[in-house]
C-alpha positions in Angstrom: -0.4 -21.0 14.4 -1.4 -18.7 17.3 -3.0 -15.5 16.6 -2.4 -13.0 19.7 -3.8 -9.5 20.3 -1.6 -7.0 22.2 -1.3 -3.8 23.2 1.8 -1.6 23.0 2.8 2.4 23.9 3.2 5.0 21.5 3.6 8.8 22.2 1.2 8.2 25.7 -1.3 6.2 24.5 -1.8 2.4 23.5 -2.2 1.1 20.3 -3.7 -2.2 19.4 -2.1 -4.8 17.3 -2.0 -8.7 16.3 0.6 -10.9 16.0 0.4 -14.0 14.0 3.2 -16.1 15.7 5.5 -18.4 13.6 9.0 -19.8 14.2 10.8 -17.9 11.4 13.7 -15.3 12.1 12.3 -13.0 9.2 8.9 -11.4 10.2 6.5 -9.2 7.9 5.1 -5.8 9.7 1.8 -4.6 7.8 1.3 -0.7 7.7 -2.5 -0.5 6.9 -3.5 2.2 4.3 -6.2 4.9 4.7 -8.3 4.5 7.9 -8.8 1.0 7.7 -8.4 -1.3 10.6 -5.4 -3.6 10.7 -7.5 -6.6 9.3 -7.9 -4.8 5.8 -10.3 -4.5 3.2 -12.4 -7.6 3.3 -10.4 -9.1 6.1 -7.5 -9.3 3.6 -4.6 -8.6 5.7 -5.5 -10.9 8.5 -6.1 -13.9 5.7 -2.8 -12.8 4.2 -0.9 -12.8 7.7 -2.4 -16.4 8.5 -1.2 -17.7 5.3 2.1 -16.3 5.9 2.3 -17.6 9.5 1.2 -20.9 8.3 4.2 -20.9 6.1 6.5 -20.2 9.1 6.9 -16.4 8.9 5.6 -14.0 11.8 3.4 -11.2 10.9 2.7 -8.0 13.0 -0.5 -5.8 12.3 -1.4 -3.0 14.2 -3.9 0.3 14.1 -2.3 3.6 14.1 -3.4 6.3 16.7 -7.1 7.0 16.4 -8.0 4.1 14.3 -9.8 0.9 15.3 -8.4 -0.4 18.7 -5.9 2.5 19.1 -6.3 5.4 21.4 -5.1 8.9 20.6 -5.6 11.2 17.8 -5.5 9.9 14.0 -3.1 12.3 12.3 -3.3 10.4 9.3 -0.5 8.7 7.2 1.9 11.6 7.3 2.0 11.8 11.0 2.2 7.8 11.4 6.1 7.9 11.7 6.2 7.4 15.6 3.4 4.7 15.2 5.1 2.9 12.7 8.5 2.8 15.0 6.4 1.8 17.8 5.0 -1.2 15.9 8.3 -2.3 14.7 9.8 -2.2 18.4 6.7 -4.1 19.8 7.1 -6.7 16.9 10.7 -7.2 17.6 9.9 -7.4 21.3 7.3 -10.1 21.0 9.3 -12.0 18.5 13.1 -12.2 20.0 14.1 -14.5 17.3 13.8 -12.0 14.6 16.8 -11.1 12.9 15.1 -9.5 10.0 12.0 -7.6 9.4 10.5 -6.8 5.9 7.8 -4.0 6.1 4.6 -4.0 3.6 2.3 -0.8 3.2 -0.6 -0.5 0.9 -1.8 2.6 -0.6 -0.7 5.4 1.9 1.0 2.8 3.9 3.4 2.5 1.3 3.8 6.1 1.3 4.0 6.4 5.4 6.8 4.0 5.3 8.8 6.1 2.8 8.3 9.2 4.8 9.4 7.2 7.8 12.6 6.5 6.1 11.5 2.8 6.1 10.7 2.7 10.0 13.6 0.8 10.8 12.8 -2.2 8.5 15.4 -4.3 6.7 13.3 -4.1 3.4 10.5 -2.6 2.1 7.5 -4.0 0.1 5.3 -0.9 -1.0 2.2 -1.6 -3.0 0.1 0.9 -5.0 1.8 4.0 -3.2 -0.6 6.8 -2.5 0.8 10.2 -4.2 -2.1 12.7 -3.8 -1.4 15.6 -1.5 -4.2 16.3 1.0 -5.8 18.9 -1.0 -6.2 17.1 -4.1 -9.2 15.3 -5.3 -8.0 12.0 -6.7 -10.3 12.1 -9.7 -9.0 15.2 -10.7 -5.4 15.1 -9.8 -5.1 11.9 -11.9 -2.0 12.4 -14.7 -3.2 12.6 -18.5 -1.6 9.4 -19.2 -3.5 7.5 -16.1 -6.6 8.8 -17.5 -5.9 8.0 -21.1 -5.0 4.2 -19.9 -8.0 4.2 -18.1 -10.3 5.1 -20.9 -8.6 2.7 -23.3 -9.1 0.0 -21.0 -13.0 0.8 -21.0 -13.1 1.0 -24.7 -11.6 -2.5 -24.8 -14.6 -3.7 -22.4 -17.5 -5.0 -24.3 -19.7 -4.0 -21.3 -18.3 -0.4 -20.8 -18.9 0.4 -24.5 -22.8 -1.2 -24.1 -22.9 1.4 -21.0 -21.7 4.2 -23.1 -24.5 3.4 -26.2 -27.4 2.4 -23.7 -26.9 5.7 -21.7 -25.6 4.3 -19.0 -23.0 6.8 -18.4 -22.5 10.2 -17.1 -21.8 12.4 -20.2 -20.7 15.5 -18.4 -18.2 13.3 -16.2 -17.2 11.5 -19.5 -16.4 15.1 -21.1 -14.5 16.0 -18.1 -12.4 12.7 -18.4 -11.8 13.3 -21.9 -10.4 16.9 -21.4 -8.0 15.4 -18.6 -6.8 12.5 -21.3 -6.3 15.3 -23.7 -3.7 17.0 -21.6 -0.3 16.5 -23.2 2.1 18.0 -20.5 2.8 15.7 -17.8 2.3 17.2 -14.3 5.3 18.3 -12.0 5.8 15.6 -9.0 3.4 16.8 -6.1 5.1 17.7 -2.9 4.4 14.2 -1.5 5.8 12.5 -4.5 8.8 14.3 -4.3 9.1 13.5 -0.3 8.7 9.7 -1.4 11.3 10.1 -3.6 13.6 11.6 -1.1 12.8 9.0 0.9 13.4 6.2 -0.9 17.0 7.6 -2.2 18.1 7.7 1.4 16.8 4.2 2.2 19.4 1.6 2.1 17.5 -1.6 2.2 16.1 -3.7 -0.7 12.8 -2.4 -2.2 9.8 -3.8 -4.1 7.3 -1.7 -5.7 4.2 -3.7 -6.6 1.4 -2.2 -8.7 -2.1 -3.7 -9.3 -2.7 -2.9 -13.1 -6.6 -1.8 -12.7 -5.9 0.3 -9.8 -6.0 4.2 -10.1 -4.0 4.9 -7.4 -1.2 2.5 -8.9 -1.7 4.2 -12.3 -1.3 7.7 -10.8 1.9 6.5 -9.2 3.4 5.1 -12.6 2.6 8.2 -14.5 4.7 10.2 -11.8 7.5 7.5 -11.6 10.4 6.0 -13.8 8.8 3.4 -15.6 11.9 1.5 -16.2 12.5 1.6 -12.2 13.9 -2.4 -11.8 11.9 -2.3 -8.4 8.6 -2.5 -9.9 6.4 -5.3 -10.7 2.7 -5.2 -11.9 -0.2 -7.7 -11.6 -2.3 -7.8 -14.4 -6.0 -7.9 -13.6 -5.8 -6.9 -10.0 -7.7 -4.0 -7.8 -6.4 -2.0 -5.3 -6.6 -4.5 -2.5 -5.5 -7.4 -4.4 -8.8 -9.3 -3.6 -8.7 -11.2 -6.9 -7.6 -14.8 -6.3 -4.9 -14.6 -8.6 -3.8 -11.3 -7.3 -3.8 -12.6 -3.7 -1.5 -15.4 -4.7 0.6 -13.0 -6.7 0.9 -10.7 -3.4 1.6 -13.5 -1.2 4.4 -14.8 -3.8 6.2 -11.3 -3.6 5.9 -11.1 -0.1 7.4 -14.6 0.2 10.3 -13.6 -2.3 11.1 -10.6 -0.2 11.2 -12.2 3.0 13.5 -15.3 2.0 15.8 -13.0 0.1 19.2 -12.8 1.6 
């Protein structure tokens, strides 16, 4: 396996990318979430790319404008459609053998792919999609069902119960959480969720939506989505970036299945 750094143009500036080369004709484009550089949280995306490349799958990662090695102004995930398109073009140019590209995004990287209409990918793997509009604080905007699920999980954990009994819990914060959990009416979909639904309805390729059960972002998404959606897959005991050993393996297997599907 060869790992190669490269730069490519986007809207008059240069973006930094990394290609893990492999002979396969189906490749993976990774769209990073938040303001993380292309290595990902705890270098997880770099490790994932190396593992996939060792299995024969070329992988391309990049920093959007204003992040990491990339020049320009950071417009956030809502303004990254051109960045995704430029990365897709650079990936295909660097690997002319590609006949199919699957795009994977975590958190607002997943949301960005939907807002970009799939970004030119032949298939999408979306994990823990971000559903909060810019003016919302996630802790305050969590749907009541997600808050209830979170507190039920805590009550099943002896360590969390001990924290409560021993005074290790902020009681004011707990009271706010309980008030949110008591809400009965589900929230109306936010503007972002409505846009994501519209993008998914227009997309014609296969889609997988991966959710980490211990992740509040995933819980918030699930509370506003159709839970019977057959494209959903959930990983028990996984956190937002799938850092647990079993979650890393699960994510790798899900991606391989998407990459090897016809």
